[in-house]
Phi, psi and omega in degrees: 000123181268159182261130180253129179282136180286319182283143178288346180289156179296163179298127183293156178290149177244162175277184186294339180267006180076028183251133178291141175297149184283345184273005177274123182290144180258139178288138181289318182216143346286169180297145183291145176277139183292132180271116183297332181296331177296314181295322179297316179296322179297317179294320181294332177277326187275315193288321182307310179287330184281315183264355181068041183239152175274163181298326181293321180294336183280351183293344176292343176291322191272064180272193184293333183267001184301310184295322180294317180297315182294319180296319178295320179293319182290331179286182187286346184289306187278149178244339183209151174220144187244139170253115187251131176261114187248135179273131179281147176290128180202170178292159182293330183286338184274137177301142184295144177238149186231152169228166191234142181231151173248123186224146176269343176233144187256132173237145183264135177211145178301337180281350178282105182284326184197150176223136180246118180265124175254110188250130180285141175273334180244190181285321182217156180279136179263118182292344183267352180252150179300138179294335181298332180270356185248353186234138165270141179241126180228124181266121180248111182280145180235219181104191183285335180283158179290152183276013186297320183296315182292321177295321177298320179294321179298316182288311187284328184255349183239290187294308185296312178299324179295319178296316179297320180296320180294314180295319179295324180290329180292321175059043182279357179089163185294320182293317179296321178298320182296319180296326181275357179079019183293316178303322179294321178296318177300319180295321179295320176300314181296321179292320177297316178300319180292320180297318178295323178294320179296322179297327177290321191272350181299131177280127184287118174266124183298133178283137182250120177240115183285133180284129179245131180294140181304322180298316179296318182297317180294322181295319179293318180296322179295319180294323181291327179291332179264006179057039177240143179296128184300139174209176188289352178292340179278353179267134178305142184298329182296331180283331185294334179249007181279116183296327179297315179297316181292321178298322178297316178299318179299319179296320178298319179298318178297322178294323177300315182299315181296316182292325178289320178298329178299333179268315185293331180267007182289139178209173179212158178275111186293336183278351187270337185239205181264170178294325179298321181296319180295316180294311182295329180299310184289324178293318179292322179296321178296318178296319180295318180292324177295324176296318178296318181297322178295320178295321182291338178273001183289161181293326181298314181293320179299321181291323177299314181295323179294320177298316181292323178291324178297327179272008179060032174264069187289333182295342178271339186254324187294319184258017185298306182295320180295321180294326181288334184070021186289316184297312180296321179294318178299316180297316181295313182295320179299318179291320178297323184284354167300327176278320188282330181290140180059027178292122187278039180292328181298332178298324178284313187290336179257009180294135182252355177211175186291324179299317180295323179297315181296317179297321182294324178297318179297318179296315184298309184286332173297319178295313183297311184295327180284315186281334179297333179285342181256324184265142178278021180304126188296143178295328180294337174269330182294325181297308176295334176296317178294324177294324176294322176297324177298322178294317176298319178299318179296314181296320182291320176299315179299319182297316182289315183292322180296326180296340180273352182049067190308314183298338183267348184282151174300156187299320181300315179294317179301311182294322179295317181295314183287326175297318178295322178295316178296326176294323177294320177298320177296322176299317177302314181299317179296318181292324178294322177299316179295319178297318180299318179297318179295317181298318179295318180296317180294319178300318180294319181291323181279351184057038178284163177296136185295131171226146179294127180274094182217130179248123178268106184287136179284345184263013184299316180294321179294321179298317178296319180294318180297316180295317180294318182296322179296313179295321181295315181294327178296316178296319178297318182295321177298318179294320180295321179292317182292334179264003179286174185293337184285337182271342175082358181291321182296316180297316180295322180295321179293324183295327180266017175081021180271190182275169172276096188295323180299314180293324181295320178293321178296318179296323179296322181288335179300330179298320182290328182296336186275359183239166175272104187287346182258005178282108184257012175290173181299314180295318180296323178293319178297319178296319179297316180298318179296318180294321180293322177296318178296321177297315182296326180297317181287323182290332180301323179293323177293319179299321179298320178295318180296319179300317180298316180293318181296316180295325178294315180292318180293326179292329181269359178291135185274335182210179184294324181297320177295322177296319178300321180295320179295315181294320181294332181284326187245014186292344178296338182271355187284353174285346178279120188304321184296314180293320181298317180294328184288333184247022186294327182296322178288325179298316180300319181297315183286327177297321177299322178297318179294322179299321178296318179298318180293324178297317179296323178295323178295318179296321178298321180291328182293333180292344179072155188294320186295335182255013181262165177294330180298330180296315180292323177295325179294321178295321178297326181266015176059037175269127179293161189297316184292312179298321178297319179296321180293316179299319180297316180294323180289328175297317178296320180296320178297320177296321179297317179296324177296321178292323177294326176296323176297322178298318178296322178299325184279316187261347181087171179296145184080020183298332183289352179275344181274163186299312182288337180277331183296315180295316180297322180294317180295318178296319179295319180295320178295319179295316180296329177295323176292330181278001180296121185271356182298316178301323178298315180294318181295321178296318178297319180296318179297318180295318180294319180293330181286327184265154176268101183255012182292145180272097180206185181089181182285163181290317183245159173218153179259123185252132177278129180276155181294321182278006183103151180097180183229160181217143177280136179216160177275129182279071182216118183289125178300335179293338177293324176295317179296327182300310185289333175291320178297313182299316180300314181289323179293323176295320176298327181278358174094013179275149178266095181279134180304150185298322182297316181291324177298320178294320176299319180293323178295319177298317179297321180294325181293318184268354184306311181299320181290321180295316179297318179298315179297318179300315180294321180294315180296320178298317179296319179299316180294318178297321180294318178297323176299320177297319180297318180294326180287337179245086189298331186285348186258000185305315183288333183289325181253014184299321181298315180291327178293320179296322177300316180295320180293324177296321178296322178295317179298321178295320182288342181294339181265358182266141180245157180294332181304327182297325180291318180295315181294326178296322179295316180295321181292319183294336180289327188247343181247119180288142179067033181277062181242029181275245187296314184292330184292342182293338179290317176293323178296326178298318180300317180292316181296318179299318178296321180293314181299315181293325178296318177297316178302316180296315181296312181298318181298315180297319179295314181297320180298317180297315180292321180295322178293324177296318179296316180297321178294321179295319179296319179295325179292333179299329181286339186238357183285162177301148184273069180227157181292327180296318181294315179298320181297319181295315182291319180294329177293321178296318180295317181297320180296320180294322179294318177300315180299321177297320182297315184281329183279331182261000000 
């Protein structure tokens, strides 16, 4: 089919690539027909360098159907067209020759050396636009080898990175990506890449096809057509005794044994390949053995064996299965595949982020440790299998970390990624320890020959590089921050005619950006060392400027506190040896100051809490002794930590690793051990548990005095009051007080107001009775009030403290619980009231009685006149009246 131009003008000139110039106007209607010559010129320009062909060799493309194929492809119907490079059949001595075909459908053949796919980006080709902007070009390599490697390269090196780059440039965030299904697409890409890799790594198990004699084959087919089970009766009788026929069958059986043995004796070196190859080998071997077993159960094989047994050739039939080794091989492979089946290696190989890698390691080693106890898979093979997993783990980590372009990431992201990576390495170490224990246990149980259980991880160099890189970037970031505009070092350096330190640090870091920081090969390590040396040379000039500024500031500091402020501001830089060495003299001076402060704190602690000022202040603030001692020790500990923070300000982070810091750290640790308040708390707890602090027993008790006699007292231990105060303060301080002691303290707190009231009432009662005894003449006057008080005491002798505790619990849950139990609380109030009345009456009577006695004494010495006698007798009479009314 030829192409007809719509315009009457001649066909316009094209450039060397077969592209129409842009300055030729296009007709709006009708649409232009695609010119096949443009496509031909494009192919002649494209194919020679891509396919390695000369222009003359390409003329086989342009056959009679070329224009029809191209027109169909250019129209809206076709989407792709293939240029296939085909190898001609020839002798091996003759150099290979090729011819080329244009096809709309692709078929695979070993003679296809290469295929170039031209894929349209739009519905139809536009003759006015360059073909380069309208076509995708994909090179598909062929030949005798499988295309798995080239397809894997296309996906892993082309399609997948382009997709990741596009998604990364959009920057819609993790949540937005999840909504659009991007993580799932990434996982599918990873799974496709992994599947192609597995296809490359599969160990080819030879297929076994048992040779069947034509006579046997015909006999079986004849039996099947008559729906009768095949037997030797279907074989002509002349063959059953024909030695040639029998010898042929015998020969076939021997060939079967050899071909089956080629599979049953198949093995591989587990240390030479990947973990996938080892897993796929045993799974494929099991499938191959099952196929052989299915063939051996076929009617043809049974008939061959029956013929040989009929001819009494038993040596060919009796040991047939044993000679093949099929049963033992099947049993062994089946047991090994207890480990290999459902092996979660794909979870690792298809992991797209660090979290997935860590989860996959836990799954893999959980599977191995569980299945090794069930499967007889040898430990000597399990060790190199784990090492192969380590290689896969190393490759996957490199793939994920490299995709983040670590030198270009912000420090927060960089530190998070490497911290997470180091955490994954720690997870690997923990899992390897568990695997080693399982391997030793399994070896012991199986009584296998002893072998050292040691796994050499392939990621050891990467782990070391990651750890070093994290520390290196941290030091760089500290330097970058300190030379940034917020710290003022750069401005000060410029003012004194120095360099722009911020810019200098950035330029030094640019050297690192240009290399692969995770390349741990010999060449990669050499490149890293060279780049780090170049970085250090530029940074050394910045360090010299910083040293000059620091020494200037420290030199102008008026006292130690100002020096501490300077050190606390710039202590992030003290991990750099050069800066640290330059300011060592000031560090020594300030460290001595901190040592003196710690010594004074130690002396303060030696005086002990009971003899300190804090003890008296605690008593004033009603703090119990144990809680006060704990608070005092913690105050000292806080001061010690503040001094240690000063040490860090002076020496920088990691100060305890230096010589002067190690001694100070050991002294501080010893001091902090002495300040540990746990022993104080434990001793108090032991004392409380040893003593009976429960609130129970009678309200009053009679106490025998040393000088003879008895005294009324309240049966309430003062330590019980201290108990609930201690518990309250210890709970505030964060201690876990046992439930039993807490309940005792709650009981003490409930009766505390009543106990204090009773103690005060009994003390007042005792003092009042002492006054009555000292004033013998008033006993009868206050006898009634004294009897009231004694009746209250007698009443209280039958009351127990338990009633007060139980009343509190009842009153919480029972409304209006002021009946029988409430009388105990009422008793406390009544007793206090009665004793108060007794005290008041006694004091009044004593005052009036003393007035009467003074008046009577004055009668003996007053003037002997009626007026004097009248005055004194009137005073006596008034006192008697007052006694009458007050008593």
